[in-house]
N, C-alpha and C positions, 0 to 999 in steps of 0.2 A: 570347178576349181579343186585342185588336189592339195591336200594338207599332209605335210611330213613333220613328224615329231622327232627331234634330235634330243636324246637324253645324254646330257653331259656337255658343259660349256667350256671345256678345255680346248687346246689347240686342235685336237682331233675332231671334236664335235663341231667347232666353229668352222673348220676347214671343210667338213662335210656339208655344212649349211651353205657355205659360200659356193662350193662346186655345184650343189643342187640348184642354187639360184641360176647359175650359168646354164645348167642343163635343162631345167624345167621352165625357165622364162619368168617374166615379171608377175604373172597371174598366180603362180603357185603360192600357197601359204606355208611358210616354214616357221616352226616354233621350236625354240631351244630352251630346254629346262636345265637349270643349273642349281644344285642343292645349296651351294654357298651363296653368299650375298654378292660376290664378285666373280665374274667369269675369268677364265684364263688357265685354270688348272695349275700346272707346274711352270707356266709363264707368269711371273709376277714382278712388276716393276714398282718399287716403292721409292719414296723420296727420303734420301739420307743426307742430312746436312745441306738441304737445298738442291741435291743432285739426283736425277733419275737413276736408280740403281737396281739391277736385277738381283732378286733374292731367291729365285728358283733357278731354272736353266739360264745360263749366261751366254751360251754360244751354240752354234750348230755346225755340223760338217758341211763344207762347201764342195767337197769332192764327190758327194752324193747329191743329185740335182734337185730333189723335190722341194726342200725348204727354201733353197736359194731362189728357185724359179718362182715360188709363191711370194716371197718377200719382194722380189722385183716386180712381179705382176701387180702387187698392191701399191707400187710406187714408192717404196721405202728404200733408203740408202743402205748399203752393206759396207761395214768396215772390217778390217782384219787385224789380228794381233800384231804387236810390235815384234822386233827381233829378239826380245827377251826370251830366254829359254827356261824350261821347267827344270826343277831339281827334285831330288828325292832324299829323304832321310832313311838310310838303310845301313845296317851294321854299325849303328852308333854314331854315324856322321853324315853330313850332307854332301852330296856329290851331284854332278850333272846327270840328267836323264840319258842313259846310254842310247846311241843310235844302233841301227842294225838289229832291232828286235820287233817282233809282232806281238803287241800287247804284253811285252815282257818276255816272250819266248824268243831266245836268241838264235840268230843264224850262224853264229860262231862263238867260240869261247872268248875270243878277243873283244867282242862287242860288249861283254858284261864284266870284263876284268876289273874295271874301276868300282864296281858295285859289290862284287862277291869276294870272299876270301880266296886264297890260293887253292884251298881244298874245293871250294865251290866252283872255281874256274875249271879245275881238272875234271870235276864231275860233268860239267857241260861239255868239255872237250871229248870225254869218253862216250857221250851219248850216241854218237854216230857209229860207234863200234859195237853197240849192244845188238841183240837179235833184231832182225827186221820187224818193224812195227806194222801190224795189220789191224785195221779197225774192224770191230764186229759190225753186224748189220744194223744194230740199234745204236743208241747214244750211250755215252758213258761219262761219269763225272770227270771234270777237267783236272781237279786238284790231285787225286790219286794217280792219274796218268803222269802228270808232270813230276810228282814226287818220286814215282818209281823210276823214271828215266833220268831225272836231273838231281834228285835229292831235295831236301826241304829248303835249303838256303835260297835257291832261285825263286821258289814260290813265295816264301815269306818276305824276302827283301824286295822283290821287283814285281812279280805277277800280281800278288794280292793288292798292293797299293794301287796299281793301275786299274784293276777290275773294280776295286772299291770306289774309285772316282766315277765309275760309270753306273755300277749296280748297287753300291753300298754293301756288297757281298764279296766273299773271298772265293778263290778257285775251288775249294773243296765242296761248296754248295752249288756250283754252277756246272752246266753241261757243255761239253766240247762243241757240239754241232751248232748250237744256238748262239754261243758267245764268240766262237772263233771259227766261223764257217770256212774261211779261206784256208786255215790250217787243216781242217778236216778234209777239204777237197783235195789238197795236195797229198795228204796221206792216202786218201782213197785212190789217187792217181798213181800211187806207187813210190812216193818219196822215200819211204823206208825208215826215216828217223825224223824226230821233231826238228832238229836243227836244219835238216835238208828241206823239210816242209816249210819252215819259216823263211829260209833263203829263197825258196821258189816263189814266195808271195811278195818278197821285197823287190822293188824296182832296181834294175841294174844301175840306172842313173837317176837317183832321187830327184824329184821335181822340186823346184824352188817356189812353186805356186803355193799360196796359203792353204792351210788345211781347214781352218775354222773361220767363222764370220759371226757378226752380230749386228744389231741395229743401234745406231748411236743414241737414240732416245730411250733405249730399253726395249726388250722383246715384248713388253706389254703393249707397245704400239701396234704390233702385229695383231694382237687380240682386238684392239680398238678398230683397226681397219677391216678385219674379217667381219666383225659384228655389223659395221656400217655397210660394207659392200654386199653382205649376204641379204640385207633387207629383212632379216629374220626378226621375229618377235622374241625378245629375250625375257624369259621369266626366271629371274634370279631369286635365290632363297626358297625355291620350291622343289623339294625332292619328289621324284617319281617313286611311289612306294608299291605300285602293282601294275602289271602289264598283262592284258588278256586279249584274246581274239574277240572281235565283234563283227559278225558277218564276214565280209571279205577284207575288212580292215582291222583296226586296233582300238582298244580303249585303255587309256592310262588313268590311274588314280593318282592324284596329286596331293602331297602333304602327308601328315601323319595318318596311320591306319585309323579307321573309325572306331569309336568306343560308344558305350551307352550314353556318355555325357556329351560326345561330339560325333553324332552319327551322320553328319552331312556328307553327301556323295559328291565330292569335287572331282569330276572326271572330264577328260578331254578325249575326243575321238580323232583318229588320223587314218589316212590311207596307207601309210608306211611309217616305219620306225627305224632310226639308226641309234644303236646303243654304243656310246663312246664314254664308257665309265670304267673305273677300276674293277679288277677281277671280283672282289667280294660283292659289289653291287650287281655286276652281270650275273654272277651265280644266283643271287637271290631273285632277280627279276625273271630269270629263265628257268627257275626250278620246275615249274609246272608246264611251261610252254615247250621248252627244248631241254629235257633232262640230261641228254648226253653232253650238250654244250655246257650246261650248268655244272655238271660234275667235273668236267675238264677245267673250267674256270676255278672251281673250288680247290683244285690241286696246286694252284699257283701260290707260292708264298710271297710275302712282301717284307721289305725292310723299311725302317723309319730312320729319319735323319733330321738334322737342324742346320740351318745356315745362320751364323752369327756375323752380322755386318758391322764393321767398325769404320767410322769416319775420324781419322786422326788429323791433328793440326797441320795446316799447310807447311810444306818443307820437311816433314818428318822423313828421315831417310829410311829406305827399304832395301832389302837385299837386291842384288842385280840378277833378278830372276822373275819369271812370270808367276811363279808359285812354287810351293814345295809339297810333295806328297810324303806321307808319313807311314811307314810300314807298320803292320800290326805287331804290337809288343815292343816297339822301339822305345828307348829310354834316353834321357839326357846323360851328361857326364857323371852326374851324381846318382844315377840309377833310378830316377823318378820317371814313371811312364807318362806318355802324352795321351790326353783324351781326344784330341783332334786327329782327324785322318788326313786333312789337307788344308793348306792356306792358298788363297789366290790373291796376289798382289795386283789388284785391278788397275791401280794407277801406273804400274809398270807394264801391265799386259796390254792395255788399251789406250792408245794415244788420245782418243776423244775426251778422256777425263781431264787431260791437260793440267792447268793450274787449279788451285782451290784445295779442298780437303783431300787428304791422302786416303784412298779407299782400299780396304782389305776385307776379305771374307774368309772366315774359318768354317770348315765343315766338320760336323760331329755325328757319329752314328754309323754302326756297321750291323749287318744282318745278325740277329740273335743277341746283340749286345746293347741293352738299353741303359746301362749304367749312368753315363753322363746325362742322357736325355731325361732322366728322372728329376734332375735339378730344375729349380725355377729359373726364370729368365735372368735374374740378377746373378745368380750363382753360375749359370752357363756362360755369361759374359766374362765373369771373373776367371773361370777355368780356361776359356779360350785365350784371354789376354795373358794368362800365366804361361800357357803353351807357346804363344807367340814370343814372349820375352825370353824364354829358355831356348827357343829354337833360333831366334834371330837377333836377340838383344834389343828389340824394339819395345820400349816401355812407355811411350807417350800415352797420356790419358786421352781417351776419345772425346771428340766434340759431341758425338751422338752415336748411339748403338741401336741395333734392331735385330731381334731374334725372330726367325721364321721357322716354324716346325712343320715338317712334312711327315705326318704319321701314316705309316703304311704306304709311303709314296712311291716306292720303287719295286716293281715286280722282279722276282728272282727267276732267272732262266735256268732252272735246274735240269739235270739230265732227263732227257725225254721231252723237253719243252716243245720241240718241233712236232712231235707226235701229238701232244696235247692240242696244239694249235690246229693241226690237221683235223682232229676230232671236232673241235669247235666249228671250224669252217665247213666241214662236211655236213654237220647237223644243221647249221644255219642255212646252208644252201638249199635244204629241203623245205624251208619255210618261206613262202612268197611274201615279199614286202617287209622283210626284216634283214638288217645288216649290222655288223659289228665293226668297231674300229678302236684304235688306241694302243698304248704302250705295252699291253699284255701280249700282243700278237707277234709282230715281226721285228721288234727292236725298240729300245727305250729312247733312242735319240729322236730329235725333232723331224729329220727327213723321213724316218721310218713311220712315225705317227702320221705325218702328212700323207704318205703313200697309202696307209690303210684307210684314211678318211676319203681319199679320192676314189679308191676302189669301192668303198661303201656307197658313195654317191652315184657312181656308175651303175652299181647293182640296183639301187632303188629307182633310178631314172629309167633303166631298162624295164623294170617291173611295171612302173606306172604307164609306160608307153604301150604295154600289151593290150 
């Protein structure tokens, strides 16, 4: 009987366990270690005013196949957003999210005319007349490139809010090739300008097919189904604090490091290991085993954020929008800044919430800015409610609130990230019976995490079959 230890009980780890069960059959022993008391990682469905509500990731791309295929394979329904459109608070006012852009990078000046000032629009218009843009062989920071070609306004008003919704980080700290690979590919193919590169990536006839999907009962049901279908033994609340070679297999030490007062040797042996943990944990566990991979994991920075969920009284009016992104440094008419970076009007965005409490979630936290996150939960709720009132006029007292903090939850894909991942995967490939998965590698979205998990499972299954 083969035993595989999966370290990390988030969607990546549990997907790896599920795929390993399919590949290895019913006799394999699969053990999942999750240091927190509840599996799921960034998929967390809580009860808010009696309604299942996602307080981590709330949706996934359906135009990329991995997560959609997994959800359907697990027998779960998929629902798509309503026709409500997203808006953005930029330049001191709220406007519709402009079409004709690639993560905020415009295909033409006209596409962003409603968001930018006339001077900003002219800067975008002039970008195509600048000297031909040729990418260096390596990566480069996204923000400085955009600022040099378009000026600051486009980055501050549009690109940063969009990237902040994905990475909780701005363009200046992110790399071009990892965050906008399509744009980089078009430039490498000779587009010559950023506007031409964006235009090359946008479809001539935009599809009306939905972009996002979710599960009506909350994405936490995916975790429940994966846990059940994998047949894995889930050991929650048990961190793996050390990993070492043991013969041709592995030995994992579970729990706190031994001390003079607690010298017990709580170990587990396994034939193979999948590491599906955040970068700091991977760095620590691999420090002696695979130093090159450990060093690369150690170069990945992380951002923290919080989700403040509000259940408002039934019938509370909301803006006619799925949500509002808020640009960095944006202020209200009185000049007071916003602490929140985004609001999602869930009862507008998702039809399955229907009647009952009106559900809203505010997101707080950007990379390198911990200001509002230092507040306790009561104060954070007050700050978010104040932002909501000033932004939309909604002042209704919540029936219930819930604050969920994601400390170090979002890896930052800085310049050179793809090279770091290449170093990680090359070093891991030289170690039989070891695989890595997770949001640090090839994307922070759920489809990308599922893809890394499935690749890790295939690698382990191939090793065990030798």
